[in-house]
Each structure stands twice: as structure tokens, then as C-alpha cells.
GUMI-444477 format. One record per residue: z, y, x of N, C-alpha, C in turn. Coordinates in steps of 0.02 Angstrom, whole numbers, plus 32768, in hexadecimal, padded with zeros to 4 digits. Layout:
<recs>
ZYXZYXZYX/...
</recs>
This chain:
<recs>
D1A4D4A0D6EAD189D4B4D6AED1B7D4EFD68F/D199D520D66ED1BBD555D651D1F2D539D61D/D232D550D61DD261D536D5EBD25CD564D5B6/D24BD54DD578D242D579D53FD28BD585D51C/D289D5A7D4ECD2C9D5B9D4C6D2E2D57BD4A9/D323D570D4B4D346D533D498D349D4FBD4CD/D31ED4FDD501D31AD4C8D531D34DD4D9D563/D362D4A6D588D396D4A8D5C0D379D4D4D5F3/D39DD4FCD613D38ED521D650D397D4FAD691/D370D508D6C3D373D4E1D703D3BED4F8D725/D3D8D4C8D747D414D4D2D777D3EFD4E8D7BA/D413D519D7DED3F2D532D819D426D531D856/D409D51CD88AD434D50BD8C1D416D534D906/D442D536D931D438D559D977D429D51BD9A6/D3EDD51CD9C2D3E0D4E1D9F5D3CED4F9DA41/D3C8D540DA48D3B9D55BDA86D3CCD59DDA94/D3DBD5AADAD1D3F3D5F4DAE4D3D4D606DB28/D3BCD642DB2FD3A3D65BDB6FD3B7D6A2DB72/D3D3D6B8DBB1D3ECD6FFDBB1D3E7D713DBF8/D3DFD758DC00D3E7D77CDC3DD414D7B3DC29/D449D7BBDC53D47ED7EADC49D499D80BDC85/D4BFD83EDC86D4DCD858DCC0D50ED825DCE3/D51FD7EFDCC0D547D7C1DCDFD522D788DD00/D4E2D77DDCF5D4B5D74FDD11D473D742DCEF/D44BD720DD16D401D715DCFFD3FBD6DADCDC/D42BD6BCDCBBD426D685DC88D463D68FDC5E/D45AD667DC23D498D668DBF2D4D5D647DC13/D4C8D60FDC34D4FED5E7DC4CD520D60FDC7F/D500D62FDCACD524D655DCE1D54DD693DCC0/D52DD6B0DC8BD550D6E6DC6ED58FD6CFDC45/D58CD697DC23D5C5D673DC09D5F8D66CDC3C/D5E7D644DC73D61ED637DCA5D63ED67BDCBC/D617D6AEDCC7D630D6EBDCDBD65FD707DCAE/D64DD708DC6ED678D71DDC35D6BDD6FCDC33/D6C1D6B5DC3DD6F7D692DC3CD726D6A5DC7A/D703D6B4DCB3D728D6C8DCF0D742D709DCEC/D733D72FDCBAD74AD775DCB6D729D7A4DCE4/D6EDD792DCF1D6C5D7C2DD23D6A4D7F4DCFE/D68ED829DD19D66BD864DCFFD62AD871DD26/D5F4D87FDCFBD5B5D889DD15D5A4D8D6DD20/D5D2D8FDDD16D5C5D94CDD17D5D7D95EDD61/D5A6D988DD74D5AAD9A5DDB8D58DD9E9DDB4/D598DA0BDDEBD574DA4EDDF5D530DA40DDF5/D507DA6ADDCED4B9DA62DDC7D493DA5DDE04/D467DA2EDE11D43DDA27DE45D3F6DA33DE3B/D3E2DA31DDFCD39CDA38DDEFD382DA7ADDE6/D3B2DAABDDD7D39EDAF0DDD4D3D9DB1DDDF5/D3C7DB59DE04D3F7DB8DDE1DD420DBA9DDE7/D461DB95DDE8D48ADBB1DDB3D4BADBEBDDC6/D4ABDC05DE01D4D6DC36DE1CD4DDDC73DDED/D4AADC85DDCCD4AFDCBBDDA1D4CDDCACDD5B/D4DEDC6FDD4CD4F5DC5CDD08D543DC55DD0C/D561DC6CDCD5D5ABDC64DCCCD5C2DC17DCCD/D595DBE7DCB7D5A5DBA4DCBDD575DB85DCEE/D590DB59DD18D56EDB43DD58D576DAF5DD5A/D585DADADD2ED58EDA90DD2ED55FDA71DCF5/D54FDA30DCFFD526DA0FDCD3D527D9C4DCDB/D512D99FDCA9D50BD954DCAED4BFD946DCB8/D4AAD93BDCF6D468D932DD0BD45DD8E4DD0F/D41BD8C9DD04D409D887DD1BD3EED891DD5D/D408D85EDD85D401D863DDD0D3D1D823DDE6/D3ABD82ADE1DD38BD7F4DE36D361D7CCDE0B/D33ED7F4DDD8D30FD7D3DDA7D2C5D7DDDDBE/D29ED7ABDDBCD25BD7ACDDD3D22CD79BDD95/D20FD7CADD73D1EBD7B8DD37D1AED78DDD43/D19DD78ADD85D164D762DD98D16FD714DD8E/D1B0D707DD8AD1C4D6C2DD7CD1B1D6ACDD34/D1A9D6DCDD05D19DD6CDDCC5D159D6E8DCA5/D13DD719DCCBD0FCD739DCB4D0CDD73DDCF1/D08ED738DCE5D05CD73CDD1BD060D78CDD36/D045D79DDD6DD047D7DEDD8AD029D814DD5F/CFF0D7FFDD40CFCFD832DD10D001D846DCD5/D01DD814DCB7D04AD821DC79D089D849DC95/D0A1D836DCD3D0DFD85ADCE9D0CED8ACDCF4/D08FD8BADD07D07DD903DD0ED075D924DCCC/D05AD901DC9DD047D91CDC5ED080D920DC31/D0B7D901DC3AD0F1D901DC0AD137D927DC23/D154D940DBFCD196D95DDC09D1CED92CDC18/D1FCD942DC3DD238D911DC51D258D8F1DC12/D25ED911DBDBD27BD8F0DBA1D250D8B2DB8B/D210D8B7DB95D1DFD878DB83D1E8D846DBB6/D1F4D859DBFED1FAD828DC2CD238D7FDDC1E/D26ED822DC07D2B1D802DBF8D2A2D7D4DBBB/D282D7ECDB8ED280D7C6DB4BD252D785DB5E/D21ED784DB82D1F8D74BDB96D225D71DDBBC/D245D737DBE5D273D709DC17D2A7D6E3DBE8/D2C6D70ADBBBD300D6E9DB93D2D8D6BBDB63/D2A1D6C8DB4AD27BD699DB1CD26ED657DB41/D253D658DB7CD243D61EDBA8D280D5F8DBB2/D2B8D618DBC2D2F5D5F7DBD6D30FD5D0DB96/D30DD5F5DB5CD328D5DBDB21D2FFD59CDB07/D2BFD59ADB11D298D560DB04D2A1D528DB2D/D2B1D53CDB6FD2C8D504DBA2D306D4EADB8E/D33AD514DB7AD378D4FFDB6AD372D4CDDB2A/D349D4DBDAFAD343D4B8DAC1D317D47CDACA/D2FDD474DB07D2CBD43BDB10D294D436DADA/D27CD473DAC8D24AD475DA92D207D470DAAF/D1E3D43DDA9FD1A3D42EDAB8D16DD44ADA93/D15DD494DAA0D130D4B8DA80D0EDD49EDA74/D0CDD475DAA4D08CD45ADA93D086D428DA5B/D0C1D40ADA4BD0C8D3D7DA17D0DFD3FDD9D2/D0EAD439D9D4D101D458D99FD0C4D476D976/D0CCD479D934D095D4A4D90FD0A3D4EDD915/D07AD50CD93AD088D554D94DD090D583D919/D077D56FD8D9D07CD59FD8A6D0C2D594D881/D0E5D569D89AD12DD55DD87ED15FD573D8AF/D14AD597D8E5D178D5ACD916D16ED5FAD915/D1A8D61DD8FFD1A4D666D8FED1CBD687D931/D1C7D6CAD938D1E4D6F1D967D1FDD735D94C/D23BD743D952D258D786D93BD284D79BD97B/D26CD7BFD9A7D294D7E0D9DBD28ED824D9D8/D2C3D846D9D4D2C7D88FD9C8D2DFD8B4DA01/D2DDD8F5D9FED2F5D925DA35D312D961DA0F/D346D97BDA25D360D9B6DA0DD33AD9F1DA0F/D318D9F8DA4ED2F1DA38DA5ED2A8DA23DA78/D29ED9E9DA93D25FD9D5DAABD251D9ECDAF6/D211DA03DB04D1FDDA11DB44D212DA53DB61/D254DA5ADB6ED26FDA98DB8BD255DAA3DBCE/D250DA70DBF5D239DA79DC40D1F0DA95DC39/D1C5DA76DC0ED182DA90DC0AD17EDAD8DBEE/D1A5DAE8DBBFD1AADB34DBA6D1B9DB5EDBE2/D1EADB4CDC02D203DB77DC3AD1CCDB79DC71/D1B6DB45DC84D17DDB48DCB8D13FDB6EDCA3/D125DB60DC68D0EBDB7ADC55D0F0DBC6DC44/D12EDBDADC2FD13ADC21DC1ED131DC49DC62/D14DDC2CDC99D14CDC4CDCD5D102DC50DCEC/D0DADC1CDCE3D095DC21DCFAD06BDC54DCD1/D079DC5ADC92D05BDC90DC6BD06BDCD6DC84/D0A9DCD8DC95D0BFDD20DCB0D09FDD2DDCF4/D0A8DCFBDD22D097DD04DD69D048DCFADD79/D027DCD3DD53CFEADCBEDD64CFB3DCCCDD32/CFC7DCD6DCEFCF99DCE5DCBDCF8FDCA7DC8F/CF6FDCB5DC55CF66DC88DC21CF39DC4DDC35/CF08DC5CDC61CED8DC2CDC76CEF7DBF1DC9F/CF32DC00DCBCCF51DBCADCE1CF80DB9DDCBD/CF85DBA6DC7ACFB2DB7BDC55CF98DB35DC51/CFC0DB02DC52CFA9DABBDC50CF8FDAAEDC0C/CF54DA87DC08CF39DA76DBC8CF69DA41DBAA/CF98DA23DBD0CFC9D9F6DBB3D007DA17DBA2/D00DDA5CDBA3D046DA7ADB8DD066DA6CDB46/D03BDA72DB17D050DA63DAD5D06BDA1ADAC7/D03AD9E7DAD7D055D9A3DAD6D090D995DAFC/D0A1D9BADB2FD0DAD9B5DB5CD117D9C9DB3E/D112D9F9DB17D150DA1DDAFCD162DA04DAB6/D13BD9EDDA8FD14DD9D9DA49D176D9A3DA45/D1A3D9A4DA1AD1DFD96FDA19D1BED92BDA05/D18CD924D9DED173D8E2D9CBD154D8BDDA00/D14FD8D3DA3DD134D8B4DA73D164D87EDA8E/D1A3D883DA81D1CFD853DA8FD1BED812DA74/D1B3D813DA2FD1A2D7D4DA06D15DD7C3DA15/D12AD7F3DA1BD0E9D7EBDA25D0D7D7BFDA6A/D0EDD7E3DA9FD0DFD7C5DAE3D105D783DAEB/D141D778DAD4D169D73EDAD9D143D703DAAF/D126D712DA76D105D6E3DA4ED0BCD6D0DA75/D09CD700DA8ED064D6ECDABAD072D6BEDAF2/D0AFD6CADB0FD0C1D6A4DB4FD0CFD65EDB3A/D0E9D64FDB00D0FED611DAF3D0D1D5F0DAB7/D0A2D616DA9ED071D5F7DA6BD091D5F2DA27/D0BFD620DA16D0E1D618D9CDD0B9D644D9A0/D09AD625D96AD06DD64AD93ED08DD654D8FB/D0C7D649D8EFD0EBD650D8ABD0FFD697D8A3/D12ED6A3D870D141D6E7D864D158D70ED89D/D142D745D8A4D14BD76FD8E4D14DD7B8D8D9/D189D7D4D8E5D197D81CD8E3D1CED82ED90D/D1DAD86ED91DD215D887D93ED243D8B0D911/D282D8A7D915D2B3D8CBD8EFD2D3D902D91A/D2D7D93BD8F9D2F3D972D91DD328D997D8F1/D366D989D906D39ED9A8D8E0D3D8D9BDD911/D3BDD9DFD941D3F4D9F8D979D418D9BFD991/D45FD9C6D996D485D992D9B7D492D954D98A/D47AD953D94BD47CD91CD920D43AD8F2D927/D40ED902D952D3CDD8E3D951D3D6D898D95B/D3F9D885D992D3F8D838D9A3D41AD812D96B/D448D826D946D464D802D90ED438D804D8D4/D41BD83AD8C7D3E9D83BD88CD3A9D80DD89F/D399D80AD8DAD35BD7D9D8F5D375D793D8E3/D3ACD77FD8F8D3C2D73AD8ECD3CDD72ED8A4/D3E9D75DD87CD3F2D754D833D3AFD752D813/D37ED775D820D339D773D800D31AD72ED811/D321D71DD84DD302D6DAD85DD324D6A2D836/D368D6A6D830D38BD674D80CD375D66DD7C4/D360D6A9D7A7D34BD6A8D765D305D68CD75D/D2D7D699D78DD291D677D791D29CD62ED791/D2CED60DD7BAD2D8D5C8D7BBD2F5D5AFD77D/D328D5CFD765D348D5B8D725D319D5B1D6EB/D2E7D5DBD6E7D2B6D5DED6B2D281D5B1D6B9/D27CD58FD6F6D244D560D708D203D57FD71E/D206D5C0D735D1D0D5DDD748D1BAD5D8D792/D1E9D5ACD7B6D1DBD59ED7F7D202D55FD80D/D1F8D53AD83CD21DD503D857D24ED517D895/D232D549D8B7D253D563D8F3D246D5ACD8F4/D27BD5D4D90CD27CD619D912D29CD628D95A/D277D654D97BD294D66FD9BED2A9D6B2D9AE/D2EFD6BFD9B4D30BD6FDD995D33DD71FD9CC/D336D762D9CAD366D782D9FDD354D7CBDA05/D36BD7E4DA3FD35DD823DA50D357D836DA9B/D337D86BDAA9D32CD879DAF5D32FD8C9DAFD/D346D8E4DB36D34DD924DB47D348D92ADB8B/D322D960DB9ED318D974DBEAD31DD9BDDBF4/D350D9E0DBD9D355DA22DBD9D375DA47DC09/D381DA21DC48D3A4DA4ADC78D375DA76DCA3/D371DAB9DC8AD347DAE7DCB1D35FDB2EDC9E/D348DB5FDCC5D366DBA4DCB8D35BDBB7DC70/D324DBAADC4DD31BDBBEDC0DD356DBACDBE4/D367DB6CDBE5D39EDB54DBB6D3DEDB68DBC9/D3EFDB71DC02D42BDB8ADC1FD433DBD5DC07/D400DBF7DC0CD404DC43DBF6D411DC45DBB1/D3F6DC1BDB86D3FDDC1CDB3CD444DC08DB2D/D45DDBCFDB47D49CDBB9DB31D4D3DBE6DB50/D4C7DC06DB8BD4F8DC31DBA2D4FBDC73DB7B/D4C1DC88DB63D4C2DCC6DB37D4EFDCB9DAF9/D4ECDC7CDADCD513DC69DAA2D559DC61DAB3/D572DC5FDAF3D5B2DC53DB0BD5CEDC0FDAF2/D59DDBE0DAF0D5B0DB9EDADCD5C9DB72DB14/D5BADB82DB51D5C8DB54DB88D60DDB60DBAB/D624DB2ADBC6D665DB2EDBEDD65EDB5EDC2C/D687DB89DC36D684DBB5DC6DD6BFDBB8DC9C/D6F0DB92DC8BD730DB96DCADD738DB64DCE8/D707DB39DCEFD712DB07DD1ED6D4DAF9DD4B/D6B8DB2CDD66D681DB25DD8ED694DB08DDCE/D6D1DB09DDE1D6ECDAEADE24D706DAA5DE17/D70FDA91DDDED720DA4DDDC9D6F8DA32DD93/D6BCDA24DDA4D686DA11DD72D699D9D2DD51/D6B9D99FDD6FD6CBD963DD4FD700D96EDD19/D723D9ACDD18D758D9B6DCE4D740D9E9DCB5/D702D9FBDCB2D6E8DA29DC88D6E3DA1ADC3B/D6CDD9E0DC33D6C3D9CEDBEAD703D9A8DBD9/D727D9C0DBA6D76CD9AEDB91D779D9A8DB4C/D74CD978DB2DD757D979DAE0D799D974DAC6/D7ABD995DA92D7E7D996DA6ED820D9AFDA9A/D81FD9C2DAD4D854D9DFDB01D860DA28DAEF/D89EDA3BDAF2D8AEDA81DADDD88DDAB9DB0D/D877DAA2DB49D85CDAD7DB74D80FDAD4DB77/D7EADAB1DB43D7A6DAACDB47D788DAF4DB38/D753DB02DB53D732DB42DB48D6E7DB43DB40/D6C5DB0ADB37D685DB07DB2BD667DAC0DB45/D628DAB7DB2ED60CDA77DB40D5E7DA7ADB82/D5D9DA45DBA0D5B0DA3FDBDAD56CDA22DBCD/D538DA3EDBE2D4F3DA24DBD2D4EBD9E5DBF7/D4CCD9ADDBD5D4B7D96CDBF4D46ED95FDBE2/D455D930DC01D40AD91EDBF3D40FD8D3DBF7/D3D7D8B4DBE0D3CBD86CDBE3D3AED850DBA6/D3B0D813DB99D395D7F4DB66D3B6D7AEDB50/D3B5D7A1DB0ED3C7D75CDAFED39CD740DAC7/D385D705DAC1D35ED6E5DA92D37ED69DDA80/D387D697DA3DD3A2D651DA21D367D629DA00/D367D5EFDA0ED338D5C2D9E9D35BD5A6D9AA/D349D5BED972D35AD5A8D930D332D57CD910/D349D541D8F1D322D511D8D2D33FD500D893/D311D4E2D862D331D4C0D82AD351D487D844/D385D470D81DD3A7D434D836D37CD3F6D82F/D352D3F2D802D326D3B5D7FED2F7D3B1D839/D2D9D3F3D852D2B8D3F1D88BD2D4D3DBD8CB/D310D3FBD8CED33CD3ECD90CD34AD3A4D914/D360D388D8D9D374D344D8E0D339D314D8E8/D302D326D8CDD2C8D2FCD8D9D2ADD2F2D91F/D2BCD332D942D2ADD32DD989D2E5D313D9BC/D320D30AD9A0D359D2F6D9C6D375D333D9EC/D375D36ED9D3D38ED3A4D9F8D3D9D3ABD9F8/D3F3D3C3DA30D439D3CFDA3CD446D413DA0F/D47CD410D9ECD48FD447D9BBD4CED46BD9D5/D4D0D4AED9DED507D4D8D9F4D52DD4E4D9B1/D510D4F5D97BD538D506D943D50AD510D907/D526D523D8CDD4F8D52FD893D500D574D881/D4CCD599D865D4D6D5DAD84AD4DBD5D3D7FF/D509D5F0D7E0D516D5E3D797D519D626D772/D51BD660D792D514D699D769D503D6D8D790/D4E1D707D76DD4C9D73FD786D4C5D77CD750/D4E0D7B2D766D4D9D7F0D735D4CFD830D75C/D4B4D85FD73BD4A8D89BD759D4B0D8D1D722/D4D2D90ED736D4CED947D709D4C8D984D736/D4D7D9BFD714D4D3D9FFD736D511DA29D720/D52ADA52D756D55DDA84D740D543DABAD70F/D503DACDD721D4E7DB07D6FCD51ADB43D702/D529DB54D73DD561DB84D74CD550DBAED780/D53EDBA2D7BED531DBCCD7F5D501DBA7D826/D4E1DBCBD848D4B0DBAAD875D4CDDB86D8B9/D505DB97D8C7D525DB74D900D574DB64D8F0/D593DB84D8CBD5DCDB71D8C1D5E5DB41D887/D60BDB12D88DD61BDADAD859D64DDAF8D82C/D654DAD9D7EFD68BDAEFD7C0D6CBDACCD7DF/D6F7DAF8D7EBD732DAD9D817D75DDAA8D7F0/D760DAA3D7A9D785DA75D78AD768DA2FD78D/D72EDA2ED79CD70AD9EDD7A7D6F5D9CED76B/D6F4D9F0D733D6E3D9D3D6F6D69ED9AED6F1/D66BD9CFD70FD625D9B7D70ED618D978D737/D63CD97BD778D632D93ED7A5D65BD906D783/D694D915D764D6BDD8E6D743D690D8C2D70D/D66FD8E6D6E6D642D8D0D6B5D60DD8A3D6CD/D5F0D8B4D709D5BCD888D727D5D9D84AD73F/D614D84BD759D633D80AD76BD645D7DDD731/D65ED801D6FFD672D7D8D6C5D62DD7B7D6A0/D5F9D7DFD69ED5BDD7C4D683D5A4D788D6B0/D5A7D791D6E9D58FD755D719D5BBD717D70D/D5F8D71BD6FED623D6EAD6F6D61CD6C9D6AF/D60AD6F9D67CD5FFD6DED638D5BDD6B3D63C/D589D6CAD65DD549D6A2D661D55ED65FD688/D58CD65DD6AED597D61DD6D9D5CBD5F0D6B1/D5E7D607D67CD61CD5E6D657D656D5D0D67C/D665D5F9D6A9D69AD5EAD6D6D6D9D61ED6C4/D711D605D6B7D749D636D6A2D761D660D6E0/D778D69BD6CBD78FD6CCD705D7C3D6A7D735/D7F1D685D71ED81FD660D744D806D62ED774/D7C4D617D770D7ACD5E3D79CD78AD5FFD7D5/D784D640D7DED76AD661D818D79AD661D851/D780D645D88BD7ADD63BD8C9D7A6D678D8F9/D760D68DD901D751D6BBD939D725D6F1D921/D726D72BD93BD6F7D761D931D6E2D779D971/D6A5D777D981D687D7A1D9B8D679D7E6D99F/D69CD815D9B5D699D85DD99CD662D881D9C0/D652D8B6D99AD620D8E5D9B9D63FD908D9EF/D67FD920D9EAD6AED931DA25D687D957DA59/D670D999DA4AD64BD9C2DA7BD677D9E2DAAF/D6B3D9E8DAA2D6E3DA12DACBD6DDDA5EDABF/D6C9DA67DA81D6C9DAB2DA6AD702DAB7DA3B/D71DDAF7DA39D755DB02DA0AD74ADAEAD9C0/D711DB08D9A5D709DAFAD95DD6F3DAADD94D/D6CADA93D979D6AEDA4ED968D6E7DA20D96A/D712DA1ED999D744D9EAD9A0D77CD9F3D968/D788DA32D951D7B3DA3FD91DD797DA2AD8DE/D758DA37D8CFD735DA22D893D737D9D9D88E/D727D9B3D8C0D722D966D8BBD768D952D8AE/D797D96BD8CFD7DCD950D8C5D7F2D958D87A/D7DFD993D860D7F0D9A2D817D7C5D972D7EB/D784D963D800D75DD938D7D7D777D8F2D7D1/D78DD8D8D80BD7ABD895D80AD7EBD892D7DE/D815D8C5D7E3D854D8C3D7B8D83DD8C5D770/D80BD8F5D75FD7F3D8FCD71BD7D6D8B8D702/D7B2D894D728D78DD85FD712D7BBD81ED712/D7E3D815D744D810D7D5D748D855D7DDD733/D86BD81CD72AD8B6D825D715D8E2D803D74E/D913D7E6D741D946D7CED770D92DD79DD79F/D8F1D77CD78DD8CED746D7B5D8B2D76FD7F5/D8A6D7ABD7EAD88BD7D2D829D8B4D7CDD86B/D8FAD7C3D860D925D7BAD896D921D773D8B2/D907D747D890D907D701D8AED8BFD6F0D8D1/D890D726D8CAD84FD71AD8E7D854D726D935/D82AD6FED955D819D713D99FD7DBD73DD997/D7E2D777D9C1D7A8D7AAD9BCD79ED7B8DA03/D764D7BFDA15D754D7D6DA5BD711D7FEDA55/D711D832DA86D6CFD858DA96D6B8D846DADE/D680D82BDAE2D664D81BDB24D643D855DB49/D646D896DB2AD627D8CDDB42D64ED8E6DB7F/D691D8D6DB83D6B5D8E3DBBFD696D8CBDBFD/D675D88EDBF9D653D86DDC2DD60CD87FDC33/D5E2D88ADC06D5A1D89DDC08D587D8E4DBFF/D5B6D90BDBE9D5A1D94EDBC8D57FD941DB89/D55ED973DB74D53ED971DB2DD4F2D965DB37/D4E0D927DB2BD49AD919DB35D46AD92CDAFD/D482D959DAD2D462D97BDA9CD43FD94DDA70/D3FED943DA6ED3D9D918DA41D3DDD8CFDA4F/D3F5D8C0DA8DD3FFD87FDAA2D447D861DA92/D473D899DA88D4BBD880DA82D4C9D852DA4D/D4B6D858DA0ED4C6D82DD9D7D4AAD7E6D9E6/D475D7DCDA0AD455D799DA13D480D77ADA4B/D491D796DA7DD4BBD77EDAAFD504D76DDA97/D51DD797DA6DD561D78ADA4CD561D750DA1C/D523D749D9FAD51DD70DD9D2D520D6CBD9F7/D4FDD6CEDA35D4F8D697DA60D53FD68BDA77/D566D6B7DA81D5ACD6B0DA92D5D2D689DA5B/D5C9D6A2DA1DD5E7D67AD9E7D5D3D62FD9E4/D597D621D9EFD57FD5E1D9F1D59DD5B8DA22/D5A8D5DEDA61D5C7D5BADA97D610D5AEDA8E/D633D5DBDA71D676D5DBDA62D688D597DA34/D65AD58EDA03D663D55DD9D5D655D51AD9FA/D621D518DA27D616D4DBDA46D64BD4C1DA77/D667D4F4DA9ED696D4E4DACED6DFD4E9DABC/D6ECD50DDA88D736D517DA71D757D548DA9F/D730D576DAB7D74ED5AEDAE2D738D5F2DACD/D76AD61CDAC5D75AD660DAAED75ED68CDAEC/D729D6B3DAFBD724D6DFDB35D753D71ADB28/D764D735DB63D793D775DB5BD770D7B3DB57/D79AD7E4DB3CD78FD82CDB44D7A7D842DB7D/D787D850DBB6D7A1D864DBF4D7B0D8B0DBF3/D7DAD8C0DC21D7EED90EDC26D81AD926DBF0/D832D8F6DBC9D862D905DB95D8ABD90DDBAF/D8C3D94ADBC4D8FED956DBE8D930D97EDBC4/D917D9A9DB98D944D9DCDB78D937D9D7DB27/D964D9ABDB04D960D9A5DABFD958D9E7DA9B/D929D9E6DA64D921DA1FDA3BD943DA16D9FA/D976DA3DD9ECD999DA2DD9A4D970DA2AD967/D932DA4AD96ED906DA45D939D8D7DA04D935/D8DBD9E8D972D8B0D9ACD97CD8E3D96ED98F/D8FBD94FD95FD93BD927D967D92BD8DED957/D8EED8C6D962D8E4D884D956D8DFD857D999/D8D2D821D994D8D1D7F3D9CBD889D7F4D9E5/D87AD815DA1FD83DD820DA3ED82FD7F6DA75/D85AD7C4DA7FD851D78CDAB6D84ED7ADDAFC/D885D7D4DB08D887D7FCDB4AD881D7D7DB8C/D84ED7E9DBADD845D7DBDBF1D83DD793DC0D/D855D75FDBE5D84BD719DBF5D82ED6F1DBBA/D805D6C2DBC1D7ECD69DDB90D821D669DB70/D81AD658DB31D846D62EDB18D827D5F0DB00/D84CD5B9DAF8D82DD57CDADDD83DD57CDA98/D80CD573DA6CD817D572DA1FD7E2D549DA01/D7EFD51DD9D0D7BDD4FDD9AED79CD531D97B/D761D545D98FD73AD575D96AD712D554D93D/D71FD550D8FBD6F7D52ED8C3D6CBD561D8A9/D6E0D5A5D89DD6B8D5D4D87FD6BFD610D8AB/D689D62ED8BCD688D66ED8E4D65BD6A7D8B8/D66FD6E2D8C3D64FD71CD8A3D633D749D8D6/D5F6D761D8D3D5DBD78FD902D5D0D7D0D8D7/D5E4D80CD8E8D5CED844D8C4D5B7D877D8FB/D582D8A1D8E4D56DD8DED90BD567D913D8DC/D565D94FD903D55AD995D8DDD526D9B5D905/D500D9E0D8E5D4CADA07D909D4C5DA4DD8F3/D4AFDA76D91DD49DDABBD90AD475DABBD8CF/D47FDAE6D89DD458DAE2D85DD482DAC1D825/D4BFDAA8D83BD4ECDA8BD808D4DCDA3ED7FC/D4B4DA1FD82AD4A9D9D5D822D4DDD9ACD82E/D4F0D97ED7FFD51FD94CD80AD501D906D7FE/D514D8D3D828D4F9D895D825D534D863D82D/D539D82DD80DD56CD7F9D819D547D7B3D818/D55ED786D844D544D744D843D57CD716D83F/D577D6DAD822D5A7D6A9D824D58FD663D84A/D5BAD650D873D59FD611D899D5DED5DBD88B/D5C4D59AD88CD5F4D567D877D5E3D530D8A2/D61CD50CD8B7D614D4C9D8D7D5ECD49ED8AD/D5BCD47CD8D6D58ED453D8B1D5ADD40BD899/D59FD3FAD85CD5B6D3C0D847D57AD39CD822/D56DD361D830D530D340D814D529D34BD7C4/D55DD341D7AAD564D352D760D582D392D74F/D565D3BDD727D57FD3FFD717D5C1D3FBD6F8/D5F6D417D714D637D417D6F9D648D45CD6E0/D665D460D6A9D67ED49FD68BD6C8D4A8D69E/D6DBD4E2D6BDD71CD4E7D6DDD747D507D6A3/
</recs>
């Protein structure tokens, strides 16, 4: 039931995770590869990159969408939708959520994408040019629009509750999880399927990001060393693809069905730099404000935070901005934090990044292991915090923060907490 003004808000927990990443075709495989310090970045195989200055990418390999969709729906939908449906089905399986026994109107879906059907746009644009407008697919528009990540996933599993897609560039996944959290907190759903998906490995996207000079160009012969967050020699991000979906539930619903709980979500905030379409404010003031607001919502003091999963794109400006934001927000406690960016291993999964990295926070809390920032070899004097270089560490993670930043100035911050049956103020 909707929680009115003055009534207690619902507690929200994470009970399932599904993912496809450059590290593996399940979340468990991806997690194991993260902890082993492996990298999923290779020279591109899905497209001819010989004409591009960047020739490396984090691709999803050996994925068969027919395992998750029938042949007709595979043909009609873009790869980002294939990924979204697969991650959704895996998340529901991980949560052991029995959809036929759920009230479908109380199960919602918010799965976003940073750009949507880039493969469809690329393919259909070529058809228009080479064969004429009459040869364009009647499924072109449904295949390329972002909301089909949520729409087709909901159709696949029968979820009839709140449904839309969030698009906020590289903050998409985090915003999707945060919006789903608020639906549950307010009592407008019992279960939310939340995350992000991206399938943008094609010449169209490579050309665009190359023209922006945003991609790493210095390690085409060493692809596994190309993405190097916070390292002094970083020179751009590496594109990635994939999807991640989390099953979020009200605590009451999860406990009623005896669900396994990864962690609790206790805070979310979003704001905007209102500064520049691609460049962050380097002093980190706006990202710091978002993190602080999320912690204020959670009633968790700054000094109680143990781990931050950083946006950590391996670009000069992003990594500096984040470092400054952490110092501004946490003060001296910033030096006590374990921080890591998993983009050294996956590349930048764009709209899926924040969702996968939220799942990493949940797993870090559950296991007491912080994954490493790989390829951290040359300390940057301006980025001087503990980025968990190259090897995982054991740490009792009671509170984890996830932040993301997106083109357009979008900032998002989430706070995850170790689950305790009784709510405890830290």
C-alpha cells in the first residue's frame, strides 16, 4: 500500500543479480574474473576497427540471445534489448522469484540504456543509403528506442507494474536502480527489476567517440592494459557492452517469501553539474553534493562508509574530478576508504555500467571482498587515494557507495548497507 505523509517508508533490499559483461555471461563468472584480476578487453572482433585510432573494446562473447528470446523476437530487437532480457531472466532466477505467483501489477521494471539501439541505427542507415527507404525494417523504431529494454523485458517475464526506461548517459544504470528504490520505498511496488543495458559496439559509435577523442588510443597492441583508472598514464576510456539487472524488493515482501538478501539500499541522490555537455566540474563539488545527499537520506555518517565503487572511466578529467569529490565530501576519511573502479576490467559499459557496479557493491558487502582497480601502475600525484591497486582485499564492508557521472552533467549516488534484521543507525 502507498505510504502516505508521516507514515514509515519501506526498507528496500537486493535479492537477485543477473549480468552479461566482457568478463563473462553471468554475474558470478564476472565477479570471479574481477577478483582474479582478469580483463575482458580485447582487440575488437565484431567490427573492422582498422580505420579507427582506438581498436580495443570490451565485447560480450559467446552469447546466444535465442537462449532467452524466441527467434522472432531475436530478429526484431536490438542487441541491447537481447542483453536486457537475458540479464532480467538471470536476475529473477538468482532471486528465485516465482513470477506466476506474484501479483504482476506489483512487479515493476526500470531498465535503461545510455544510447539505445545503436546497432539498429547503424544497420538501417546503411539500408536507406544503399537500398532505399522502402527496404527499411518496420521494426526499426521499436528496435532502436531506449524504452524497449524495459518493455521487452517486462513482456518476457510478465511484469505489469511501473515500467519505463531511464536515459542519463553513463549515469543511467545508477539512476535506474535509484528510481526503482524510491518506487519500493514509497510502497508503489513490491518488486522492481532495475538496471541498464548497452549494445553499442559498431562503426557508428566508434566513429562518434573517436571524433570526440574520448577513447584510449595508446595501447592497441596491449588491449588488456588499455583501461587504467586513476593511473597517471591513462588517456581515455575503452568502450564496453553488456547488461546488468538487480531484483529489488521491499523487505517485507522479501522476508515473506524467504528470499536470500545480498544487502539493503538505504540512500539515493541525483543532481546536475549544469556546467558543460561532456566535461565535469574538476573540483568535484557537485558529485560531492550528490554523495552527501544520498548519505543524508540514509542517516549514515560519512565516517561509516567503508567502500566506494568509483565511476573511474580512465579519462584524465573524470578520475581527477572523482578524487576531488571524495576529498571534498569525506575530508580526511577519504584516505581511509577502499576505492576501486571495475572499468579497468570491463571497459565502460555506458548505460549498463552503474547497474553492474551497483551489483559489485552488493557482492562486496556480502562477501567482505573489495575488487581491485587493475592496471594501476603509475601513481598520479593528483589522484592520491587508496584505489585498491591490482589485487582484491578482504574488508568488512558494512557501507558501500556507488557514484556515476554522465554526459550532460548527470550525477548519481547510491548507498548500500549490510543487511540487519533490525534497522540500525550508525
